[in-house]
C-alpha positions in Angstrom: 15.1 -12.8 4.0 16.4 -10.4 6.8 13.7 -7.8 5.5 10.8 -10.2 6.3 9.8 -9.8 10.0 8.7 -13.5 10.1 12.0 -15.0 9.4 13.7 -12.4 11.6 11.7 -13.3 14.5 11.9 -16.8 13.5 15.8 -16.7 13.1 16.2 -14.6 16.4 14.0 -17.3 18.3 15.8 -20.1 17.0 19.1 -18.8 17.7 17.9 -17.8 21.3 16.9 -21.5 21.3 19.9 -23.1 20.0 22.3 -20.8 22.8 20.1 -22.0 25.7 20.2 -25.5 24.8 23.7 -25.2 24.1 24.1 -23.8 27.7 22.0 -26.6 28.9 24.2 -29.4 27.1 27.5 -27.7 29.0 25.8 -27.6 32.4 24.3 -31.1 32.1 27.8 -32.8 30.9 29.2 -31.1 33.6 26.7 -32.5 36.2 27.0 -35.9 34.9 30.7 -35.6 35.0 30.5 -34.7 39.0 27.8 -37.5 39.3 30.5 -40.1 37.8 33.3 -38.4 40.0 31.0 -38.9 43.2 29.9 -42.6 42.1 33.7 -43.5 41.5 35.0 -41.8 44.7 32.1 -43.6 46.5 33.0 -47.1 44.8 36.5 -46.7 45.4 36.5 -45.6 49.1 33.9 -48.5 49.7 37.1 -51.2 48.3 39.8 -49.1 49.9 38.0 -49.2 53.3 37.9 -53.0 53.1 41.6 -53.2 52.0 42.7 -50.8 55.0 40.8 -53.1 57.4 42.5 -56.4 56.2 46.0 -54.5 55.9 48.2 -56.1 58.7 52.0 -56.6 59.9 52.9 -59.7 61.6 55.4 -59.8 64.4 58.3 -59.9 62.0 57.1 -57.0 60.1 55.7 -58.5 57.0 53.2 -56.6 55.4 49.9 -58.6 54.0 46.3 -58.0 53.3 44.5 -60.8 54.7 41.0 -60.5 52.8 41.8 -58.8 49.7 38.7 -57.5 47.7 36.7 -60.0 45.8 36.2 -58.1 42.8 37.6 -60.5 39.7 38.4 -57.2 38.1 41.5 -57.1 40.6 42.9 -60.4 39.6 42.8 -59.8 35.6 46.3 -58.4 34.8 46.2 -55.1 33.6 42.7 -55.1 33.7 42.1 -51.5 35.0 41.1 -52.2 38.6 44.4 -52.0 41.0 44.9 -52.2 44.7 48.3 -51.4 46.6 49.4 -51.2 50.1 52.9 -50.2 50.8 55.3 -49.0 53.6 59.0 -47.4 52.8 60.2 -50.9 52.4 57.5 -53.3 51.1 54.6 -53.5 48.7 51.6 -55.8 48.5 49.6 -55.4 45.4 46.7 -57.0 43.1 47.5 -59.4 40.9 46.1 -57.0 38.1 49.3 -54.9 38.6 51.5 -57.9 38.0 55.0 -56.7 38.3 54.1 -52.9 38.2 53.2 -50.4 40.8 51.0 -47.3 41.5 53.2 -44.1 41.7 53.3 -43.0 45.6 52.8 -39.2 46.3 55.0 -37.2 48.0 52.1 -36.5 50.5 49.5 -38.8 51.3 46.5 -37.5 53.3 46.0 -39.2 56.8 42.6 -38.0 57.7 40.9 -38.8 54.9 40.5 -40.3 51.2 42.0 -37.9 48.4 41.4 -38.8 44.7 43.6 -37.8 42.3 44.6 -38.5 38.7 47.6 -40.0 37.4 49.5 -42.0 35.0 48.8 -45.8 35.5 51.0 -48.9 35.7 50.7 -49.8 32.1 50.9 -45.9 30.7 46.9 -45.4 30.8 45.5 -42.6 32.7 43.9 -43.7 36.1 42.2 -42.3 39.0 43.8 -42.9 42.1 42.2 -43.0 45.6 44.7 -43.0 48.4 45.1 -42.6 52.0 47.6 -43.2 54.6 47.0 -45.2 57.9 49.0 -46.4 60.9 49.0 -50.5 61.4 50.6 -52.4 64.2 51.6 -51.6 67.6 54.6 -49.4 66.2 52.1 -47.4 64.3 54.0 -48.0 61.2 52.6 -45.8 58.3 51.0 -47.8 55.6 50.0 -46.2 52.3 46.5 -47.5 50.9 45.9 -46.8 47.0 43.3 -48.3 44.9 43.0 -47.1 41.2 40.6 -47.2 38.1 41.1 -46.9 34.8 39.6 -43.6 33.2 39.1 -45.0 29.8 35.8 -46.3 30.9 34.7 -43.3 32.6 35.7 -41.3 29.6 33.8 -43.5 27.3 30.7 -43.1 29.5 30.8 -39.3 29.5 31.5 -39.3 25.7 28.6 -41.6 25.3 26.0 -39.5 27.6 27.4 -36.4 25.9 26.7 -37.5 22.5 23.2 -38.8 23.3 22.6 -35.6 25.1 23.4 -33.8 22.1 21.2 -35.7 19.8 18.5 -35.5 22.2 18.8 -31.5 22.5 18.8 -31.3 18.6 15.8 -33.0 18.3 14.3 -30.7 21.0 15.6 -27.7 19.0 13.9 -28.8 16.0 10.8 -29.1 18.0 11.0 -26.1 19.7 11.8 -24.2 16.2 8.7 -25.4 14.7 6.7 -24.5 17.9 8.3 -21.1 17.5 7.4 -21.2 13.8 3.6 -21.6 14.9 4.2 -18.7 17.2 5.2 -16.5 14.7 2.5 -17.3 12.3 0.0 -16.7 15.0 1.4 -13.7 16.4 1.6 -12.2 12.9 -2.0 -13.1 12.1 -3.5 -10.2 13.3 -1.3 -8.2 10.7 -2.8 -10.1 8.1 -6.4 -9.2 9.5 -5.2 -5.4 9.1 -4.1 -5.9 5.5 -7.5 -7.5 4.4 -9.2 -4.5 6.4 -7.0 -2.1 4.6 -7.8 -4.0 1.0 -11.4 -3.2 2.0 -10.8 0.5 2.8 -9.0 0.8 -0.7 -12.5 -0.5 -2.2 -14.7 1.5 -0.2 -13.1 4.7 1.3 -16.2 5.1 3.9 -15.0 1.9 5.5 -13.2 2.0 8.8 -10.6 -0.6 10.2 -12.2 -2.3 13.1 -10.4 -1.5 16.4 -7.5 -4.2 17.1 -8.3 -6.5 19.9 -4.7 -6.7 20.8 -3.5 -3.6 22.8 -0.1 -3.7 20.7 -2.0 -3.1 17.6 -4.9 -0.8 18.9 -2.7 2.3 18.4 -1.8 1.4 14.7 -5.4 1.0 13.9 -6.5 4.1 15.2 -3.8 5.8 13.9 -4.5 4.4 10.2 -8.3 5.3 10.9 -7.4 9.0 11.8 -4.8 9.1 8.6 -8.0 7.8 6.5 -10.2 10.4 7.8 -7.7 13.2 7.2 -7.5 12.3 3.8 -11.1 12.0 3.3 -11.6 15.5 4.6 -8.9 16.7 2.3 -10.4 15.0 -0.5 -13.8 16.6 0.4 -12.1 20.0 0.3 -10.4 19.7 -2.7 -13.4 18.4 -4.3 -15.4 21.4 -3.0 -12.6 23.8 -4.2 -13.0 22.4 -7.7 -16.8 22.7 -7.8 -16.7 26.4 -6.4 -14.1 27.2 -9.4 -16.0 25.6 -12.0 -19.2 27.3 -10.7 -17.3 30.6 -10.6 -16.0 30.2 -14.4 -19.8 29.8 -15.5 -20.6 33.6 -15.4 -17.3 34.7 -17.3 -17.9 31.8 -20.0 -21.5 33.0 -20.2 -20.2 36.7 -20.6 -17.8 35.4 -23.5 -20.9 33.4 -25.1 -22.7 36.6 -25.1 -19.9 38.6 -26.6 -19.6 35.7 -29.3 -23.1 36.1 -30.5 -22.4 40.1 -30.6 -19.5 39.4 -32.6 -21.5 37.2 -34.9 -24.4 39.8 -35.6 -21.9 42.4 -36.5 -20.3 40.0 -39.1 -17.1 39.1 -37.2 -18.4 35.3 -37.9 -14.4 34.2 -37.9 -13.7 35.8 -34.7 -16.9 34.4 -33.3 -16.1 31.1 -34.3 -12.6 31.5 -32.6 -14.0 32.6 -29.2 -17.0 29.7 -29.6 -14.3 27.0 -29.8 -12.0 28.5 -27.0 -15.3 28.7 -25.0 -16.3 25.1 -25.6 -12.4 24.0 -25.1 -12.8 25.5 -21.7 -16.1 24.2 -20.8 -14.8 20.6 -21.6 -11.7 21.2 -19.3 -13.8 22.5 -16.8 -15.9 19.0 -16.9 -13.1 17.1 -17.3 -11.4 18.4 -14.0 -14.9 18.1 -12.0 -14.7 14.4 -13.3 -11.3 14.1 -11.8 -12.6 15.8 -8.5 -15.4 13.4 -8.3 -13.4 10.5 -8.8 -10.9 11.1 -6.2 -11.1 8.9 -3.5 -13.9 7.0 -4.8 -14.4 3.1 -4.5 -12.5 1.0 -6.8 -14.9 -1.9 -6.0 -17.8 -2.9 -8.2 -18.5 -5.2 -11.1 -20.0 -4.2 -14.4 -21.5 -6.6 -17.3 -19.1 -5.0 -20.1 -21.3 -6.3 -23.1 -24.6 -4.8 -21.6 -23.3 -1.5 -21.2 -21.2 -1.5 -24.7 -24.9 -2.5 -26.3 -26.3 0.4 -24.6 -23.8 2.8 -25.7 -24.0 1.5 -29.3 -28.0 2.0 -29.2 -27.5 5.6 -28.4 -24.8 6.4 -30.6 -26.7 4.8 -33.6 -29.5 7.6 -32.9 -26.6 10.6 -33.5 -25.6 12.2 -36.8 -22.1 10.6 -36.5 -23.3 7.3 -35.6 -26.0 6.4 -37.7 -23.7 5.9 -40.9 -21.3 3.9 -39.1 -21.0 -0.1 -38.6 -20.5 -0.9 -35.0 -18.9 -4.4 -34.4 -18.7 -5.8 -31.0 -16.9 -8.7 -29.7 -17.5 -9.5 -26.1 -18.4 -12.5 -24.0 -21.3 -12.5 -22.3 -20.5 -13.0 -18.8 -17.4 -10.8 -19.0 -17.5 -8.0 -16.1 -15.2 -4.9 -15.4 -13.8 -4.2 -12.0 -16.1 -0.8 -11.5 -19.6 -0.4 -11.2 -22.4 0.2 -14.3 -22.5 3.8 -14.1 -18.7 4.3 -14.1 -18.0 1.9 -16.9 -20.7 3.9 -18.7 -18.8 7.1 -18.2 -15.6 5.4 -19.2 -16.6 4.0 -22.3 -18.9 6.8 -23.2 -16.3 9.3 -24.3 -14.1 6.7 -26.1 -16.8 5.4 -28.0 -18.2 9.1 -28.8 -14.8 10.1 -29.9 -14.4 7.1 -32.2 -17.9 7.6 -33.8 -16.9 11.3 -34.4 -13.7 10.3 -36.3 -14.6 7.2 -37.7 -15.2 6.7 -41.6 -17.4 3.6 -41.7 -16.6 1.5 -38.8 -16.2 1.3 -35.2 -15.0 -2.1 -33.3 -15.3 -2.7 -29.6 -13.4 -5.9 -27.9 -12.9 -7.3 -24.8 -11.0 -10.3 -23.5 -9.8 -11.8 -20.2 -6.7 -13.6 -19.8 -5.5 -15.8 -17.2 -2.2 -14.1 -16.9 -2.5 -10.8 -18.9 -5.9 -9.6 -17.1 -8.9 -7.9 -18.5 -8.3 -6.1 -21.9 -11.1 -3.7 -23.2 -10.4 -1.9 -26.6 -12.1 0.7 -28.7 -11.0 1.2 -32.3 -12.0 3.0 -35.3 -10.8 3.6 -38.8 -10.5 7.2 -38.8 -7.6 9.3 -39.2 -5.9 8.3 -35.8 -3.3 10.1 -33.4 0.1 10.8 -35.0 2.7 8.2 -33.9 4.9 11.1 -32.3 2.1 12.6 -30.4 0.9 8.9 -29.5 4.3 8.3 -27.7 4.3 11.5 -26.1 0.9 11.1 -24.9 1.7 8.0 -23.1 4.5 9.3 -21.4 4.2 9.5 -17.7 2.8 13.0 -16.2 1.6 14.1 -19.7 -2.2 15.0 -20.0 -3.7 13.7 -23.1 -5.7 16.7 -23.5 -2.9 18.7 -24.4 -1.6 16.2 -27.2 -4.7 15.3 -29.6 -7.0 18.0 -30.4 -10.8 16.9 -30.2 -10.3 13.5 -28.4 -7.9 14.6 -25.9 -10.6 15.3 -23.0 -12.3 12.1 -23.8 -9.3 10.2 -23.3 -7.9 11.9 -20.1 -11.6 11.2 -18.7 -11.0 7.5 -19.6 -7.9 7.5 -18.4 -8.8 8.9 -14.7 -11.3 6.2 -14.9 -9.2 3.5 -15.4 -6.6 4.4 -13.3 -9.0 5.1 -10.4 -10.2 1.6 -10.7 -6.4 0.2 -10.7 -5.9 -0.1 -14.6 -4.1 1.7 -17.3 -4.7 3.3 -20.8 -2.7 2.8 -24.0 -2.8 4.4 -27.2 -1.8 2.5 -30.2 -2.5 2.3 -34.1 -5.3 0.4 -35.0 -5.4 -2.6 -37.4 -8.5 -0.4 -39.0 -6.3 2.3 -39.8 -7.4 4.7 -37.0 -6.7 4.6 -33.3 -7.1 2.2 -30.7 -7.7 2.8 -27.5 -6.9 -0.3 -25.1 -8.0 -0.2 -21.2 -6.2 -3.0 -19.1 -6.9 -4.2 -15.9 -4.5 -6.7 -14.1 -5.3 -10.5 -13.6 -8.5 -10.9 -11.2 -9.8 -7.7 -12.1 -12.1 -9.0 -14.6 -14.2 -12.1 -14.9 
């Protein structure tokens, strides 16, 4: 998964979004907690101010609150809302405190209200707002305290955090889906380049169109430069091969003249050996010219297999080797091979010619297309074939077929070159007819 650019971008984006949302959750939770504290302070200050205004000392020095808060929560025992007015000697309290008392601080502010956390009268945590004021002609210090149970605030904070987390989790999924769409759209130009590369593979003269995105334009330009350099190298290689072939024609002609002279002097056996060597060299040169001509050519095209085979059979039936043979053809009418008609003719021609040369009575040409295995085209004969040990060696990687089977090797080598140039492969097996079976296979989707 980490080798996929798509997944790496998605995972990186998803992780970054997740971290950002977690930070947002923490920040918003902190803001809500501060909002609750300000709201709590405001409400407690309002009630505490009323209590302070109602606190009195009568002439006898008795402390009282003439108009306590009307909130019924202050009248419910252990109800979570408490007020207390106290001096050093006496205390007035809300009914909710019952016989309990709020803890007195060591130093109470006298100029402003102070909010602090403490243990409540019944063991619960409370928020206490307190201030010391002066009452009466004697300016007696009186401590005003009002408290609220923290459980309700903590519950509100917890509910908010949970709902916020659920909302942000849903938002993360939505943003993750949006990131997936963004990644897909962002990588689409790469898919376009991949399709252009497929067209380039089918047609070497094709060039990648200039990318519309600035980030990809250097890539397409570099690929086009690479293709141009490769095409130039192939052109030079084909030119050198052609020059070499033409350069060998004069020495071969001279050797052919020497062969005639040997034959005229009666050295027939030596002349035959020389002729065979000259013919083998010419065939080798032709094979190498074929390879150089095919190098870098298009792999595209579509040729009707049955038409090409029937045309080749008609030609072979006119030859000395083919007129005495029975040719059998088993090929569907609509079947096509993934190369043009001329290339298919050049591919099958040497194979069918070899089969006709070595067959005793019969040559079979079959072709079939499977949905899974692809297109399989086979040429078989009932001749001597190739020994099993040579077939195994010939099928080995990097081994030239023309070095393994005398008389057949060059035709097989040329056929293999055509097959590999179109994305296929050539296999040699023993035919059920007793001779050689040459099988050319293309992957599924190559033939129809």
